Structures are given as structure tokens and as C-alpha cells.
N, C-alpha and C positions, 0 to 999 in steps of 0.2 A: 496390599498396596502400601507403598511408603507414604508417610505423611509429608506434605510439602510445606516449605517454609519460605518466607520472603527474606531476602538479604537486606531489605530496607525496613524501617520500623513502621508498623501499621497499628495504630491504637484502636481504630474502630472501622467498621465497614458501613458506609452510608450511601444509599442511592436516592436520597431525597431530591425532589424536584425543586427544592428551595434554591433560588438563585439561577435557575435554569433560564437561559436566554434563547427564546424562540423568535428573535427578530430576524428581519430580512429573509423571511420565508423558510426558516430552518425546517427541513422536511426529510430527514434521513430515511424514513421508512415509507417513502412515497411509492405508490403503485399506480398503474395505469390500465384502463379498460382497452386501450389501443394496442396493448402488448400482451402476448402470451408468454408465460414463463414455464420452463421445464428444468427440473433438477437433473444434472448429468454428472457422470464420472468418466474419466479416461486415464490411461496409464502414461507415465513419463517413460523415458528410456531406461530407467532403473526399476521399472515394473512396480512403481508406487502409484496408487490411485490419487488423482487430483480431482477434487470436487468443484463443481461450478453450477451456475444458473445460466441457462440459455434463454435469451430474450428474442422472440420473433415478432416483428410488427404484424398487426392484423392486416389481412388482405394482401399479403406478399404473394407475388406471382410464383407459383410452384414450378413453372416451366422455364424460369430464368434463374441465373445465378446472381448473387448479390454481394456487396461489400460487407465486411465484418470487422468488429472491433473487440479486442480483449481488454478487460478492465481489471486492474490490480488494486487491492485495498491498502490503506495505510499500514505501516509497520506496527505490529502488535494488535492489529484489528483483524476482522474477518470480513467476508464478502458482504455481509449484512450491514456493514458500517461503511457508508460512502460509495462503495463499488456498485452495489445494486442500484443505488439512486442514479449514478452516472450511466449505468448500462440501460436502465429504463428510459431515461431522457433521450439517450442517443438512439435507442430503438424506436422511439416515437418519431424520430427524423428519418426512419426508413432503413437503418442499419441493423443487421443481425449482430447482436452483442453477446458477450460471454464474460460474466464476472467469475473470478476464481478465488478459492482459498489457497493460500500458499501452503506448501508442505509443512507439516508439524503444527498447523493452525486450523481452526474451524473443523470442517468435515473432511479435509484432506488427510491422507495417511502420513505416518511418520512418527517415530518414537526417538527421543522423548518428546512429549508435547511442549510447545512453545520454544523449540530449539531454533537456533540461528544457523542458517546455511546459505550464504549468498549464492553459491553455485546452484543449489537445489531450487532456490527462489527463481533464478533466471531460467533454469531448465523448465519450470512450470509454465512459463510463457511460451517457450518453444513447443512444449507438449500441447498447449492450447492451440497453437498454430497447426500441429499435426491433426488435432481433432477437427478444427474448423475446415482445414484444407481438404479433408476427406468427406465433408458434409456435402450432399448433392445440391444443397441450396446456396452454397458459398462459392464465390469466385476466389480460388486460392491465390490468385495474383493481386487480390485487393483486400488484404488483411492488414489492419493497423493495430497498434497497442496504445493503451492509455494507462499511465501509472500515477497513482495518488500518493503523496507523501513518500514514504520509503520505497514504495513500488516504482516511483519515478526513477530511482537509481537502479532498480532491478530490471526494468524494461530497457534501460540504456545498456546495461551489462548484457542482456539477452540479444538486443538488436545488433551489437557489435559483431556477434558471431553467427547471427541468423538473418540472412538477407531476405527471407520471406516476409519479414515485418516491413511493410512498405511505407508506413508513416508512423511517426513516434511522437506522442504528446505526453507531457507531464504536468501535474497540477500540485502546487504547494510542495514541490520536491524536497526531500531530504537526501543528501548524499550520506548514506548510513556509515560509510567508511570514515569520511572526514568528521562526521558528527561524533563518532566514538573515539577517534584518534585525538581530535583537537577541541571538541565541544564547539558551541556556537561562538563565532567571532574569535576563534583560536584562543579561547580563555583557559584551556586546560594545559598545564605544564607537562613536560616530559616526565618529571618525577611523579606527578599524579597518574599519568598513563602507566608507568611502571608499577605503581601501587595496585592499580586495577588488575594488571596482568598477574601480579603475585597473588592477589586474593583469589582469582579464578583458578590459578595453578594449584593452590593449596586445597581449594574446594574439590578439585578432581580426585584427590586422595580420599576425601571424605565420602564422596559418592561411589567411588570404585569399591570401597570397603563396606558398602551398604548403608551409608548415612543418608540423611534427608537431602532432597533436591533444593537448591537455593535459586532464587530468582532475583532479577535486578531491573533497574530502569522502570519503564512504563509510567502509568498515571497514579498519582497518590489517591488514597481512599478517603481522605478527609481533608478539610481545609482548616487552617488556623491563621493567625495574624502574620505568621512568618512564611506562609506559602508563596512561592515565586509566581509572578504573573503568568509565566508560560505554563506552569502546572495548573493554574486556575483555568486557563484557556482549555487545556486538555480535559480537566475535570468536568467542565460544563458539558462536554460532548460524551465522554466515556463513562462518567459516573452519575449521570442523571438520565431520565427517561428520554431526553433528546436523542441520545445515540447509544445508550447502554445495551449490550447484547452479550449474553452468555451462552455459548454453544452447548448442545447436549454433551454430557460427559465431562464438561469443564466446571470450573468453580469461579464465582465472582472474585475470589481472593487472588486468582492468578491471571485473570484476563489482562491483557496488554503487557504483561511482564515476561520477557524472554529469560531463559535459564542463564545463570551467571557463567557457567563453564563454557557455554556455546557463544555467548554474546561477544566474547573477545575475537571470534572469527571475523567480525567486522573490521578489526584493526588491520587485516590484510586485504581489505576490499577497496579497490580503486576503480570505480565505475567510469570515471571521466578520462582515465588514461586511454589514449588511442580513440577517443570518441569521434575523431574526424573520419574514421573509417566508415561510419554510418553514411556519410555523404556519398552520392547525391540524394539519398532518401531524405525527405524533409523532416524537420524537427520543430516542435512548438513547445515552448516553456511558458507556463502560466503561473503567475504568483501574485500575491497581494502586495500593495505598496506599504502595508503595515505588518507584513508577515515577518516573524522572527527568523524564518528560514529563507528569506529572499536571497541571501548570499549564495546558496547552492544553485538556484536557477540562473543567477547572474554568472556564476563560474562556469556552469555547463554551457551557457550560451556563448561565452567568450571563447571557449575551447572548441566548440562544435564547428564542423564544416558547413558550407552552404548547401541547400537553402535552410535557413533557420529564422526563428522569430522569438523574441522575448515579449510576452504580453503581460502587462502589469495592470491589475484590477484596482481601481481607486477605492479606498476605504475598506479594503479587505485584509484581514489577518490570515494567519496560517490555517487555523481550524475553520474559519469562516467558509473556506472553499471546499470543505468536506460536504456541507449539506445546505448552505444558505442559497436557495435557488434564485433569489433576487440578486445575488452577487455573482454566482457562478456564470461565466460567459459561455453558456451552451451554444449560442449562435456562432461564436468564434470557433468552438470545437466542431460544430456541424460544418462550417465553411471549410475548415482545415481538412477534415477527412473527406468531405465531398469533392474537394478539388484534387486531392492526392491519392484517392483510392479508386 
């Protein structure tokens, strides 16, 4: 096996809980006695296995069919980070829910690991509809999708071409295309974008001829006085016991980091183009008023057709809505899916 390297400098690996912020009910690894959980796998149309967790509410009538919700994790994360929490909470409200690992991440298939493929990510949600829609307990005409962070843009991409997704919600959404082309607040210049493309293109030669895999982006592994506030926000979730999770067969050194050569695929990803085709299926965009990512939810809301709603959570930042159960508006999500599924 080839040794992996990071394209960013890592001086040390630290998962210390120092500085860990467990306020506002942070509870990423929440479980519930009211919900039964089953590990499942199913194939996408490319015959790759997608891994997920199926959440069934206790006492569900087996003689009836029920609405279901598919939940996607943040970009660079796995289903055990945020997605399982949302799936559990929504199952407590009576929905059958399914959290999934995107291809190339977690327990889902795909080589190389941590690869970026927006089309494959969107396909995973359609494959999840295939799986749920053939489950005897699920009403195939009442399936919704919920995408957190990067998965918000992936569920939109999927819903544009898959009308079986009857209600679409996003939380702390990142438009992964715009984020990579322009960076936050359009702070990246065209010349900087070209430099990234040149770096990735040259790296392809290295890996094609047997060199080490390079990684990019993701969350830093240590904090210092120069660490950006946004990286500190992610560090508190991904690099402390609050939300840190390393899947079997992976390494703490590479969690959250996509491969450099594949990450440029996001430059060609335009999830909000033609978003109006989703109408008249309803869309709900949830973001925090302090979220550094709020621009993406606002942009999607502006472009989307009716019916649509932008719901802004007071006092919430981007990562806050990953796991802070006292801030996450589960009642709003429950109402949205209850009314539209």
C-alpha cells in the first residue's frame, strides 16, 4: 500500500478535548431507546455498495407504509458525524430514516478513498430512494431528503433529476462548487483558482507513475495563534471527542481531507443551476444567522422555485447545527416533512 501524504502541512496530530465546546446540548453520538437501528448496504446503478444505517421507530405498524427521510453527512465526514444524529431525532418523530456514507467515504465502496465525485454523491441519494422505495414498510411516494453542509448541495443536485424525492431540506448548506471556485464571500481570485488546477494537474502525473497520494482541504490537526476562526470551528467538532470519528480502515491523518487530484472536480459542480426545476416540490433551507456559510443557503433560496422557505436560526454558527440539539430546529424539520410527505 502506498504511503499517503497531505498536501497541507501537519506538524502534529492532536485529538485532545481541550477547548472542546459541549454547549447548547452538543450530542453528536446521540442514541435513542425509541428507535431501532440496522446497518444496511445497497447498490447504486454503477453496482457500487452504499453503506447506511436504517432507523425504525419503535412500535411502527408493520401493516402500514410510512414516510421516509434520507440524511446525508457533511462533506469530508461520515454518517456517524451529524447524519446519524439527525436520522435518530427524525425517527423519534415517526419517520423511517436512512443515513448514508457517500461513495469513497466511510463504509461505502469506492477507490481511491476520500475521492470527490459530485455525480456519484448525488447518485447515492437516488440509490437510497431505490432502497427505501422497495422496502415494504415505506410509502415510495413519501420519501424526502435532508442534506447537511456539503450534502445540502448534493441532495439538490440529485433532486433536480430525481422527482421521487418529494421534499428537500438542507442544513448549514455548502455549495461545494462555488466554495471551491470562489471560496467564501468570493475571496478567491481567478489566478488562485488556476494555481490550484495546475497543482492538481501536476499531481496526477505523480500518482499515475506510482507516487504518493496527496490530500487537500479538510480540517487542520492542530491549533496555533494563526489558525483561522473557521478552522477553529471545524477543529472543535472533527478533532475533539465532540465529533471525531475514524472509520475502520481509515487513518486520523486523512479524515476530512479529499484527494487533491479529485477535489478539482468541484470546480465543474453547479448544483443551483436549474434549481427551479425542483418546483413544485417544497424546499427548506436552514442556516444559522452567525454561519459563515449563510451565503449558500441565501443564494439557493433566491434561485429556487416555490414553495420554498429560508429558516434562519438565531445565535447559530455553521458547525453548531451539526450537533447542538438545543439549537437545531428539529420541530421545524418535523413540521416540514410531516406536511410535505
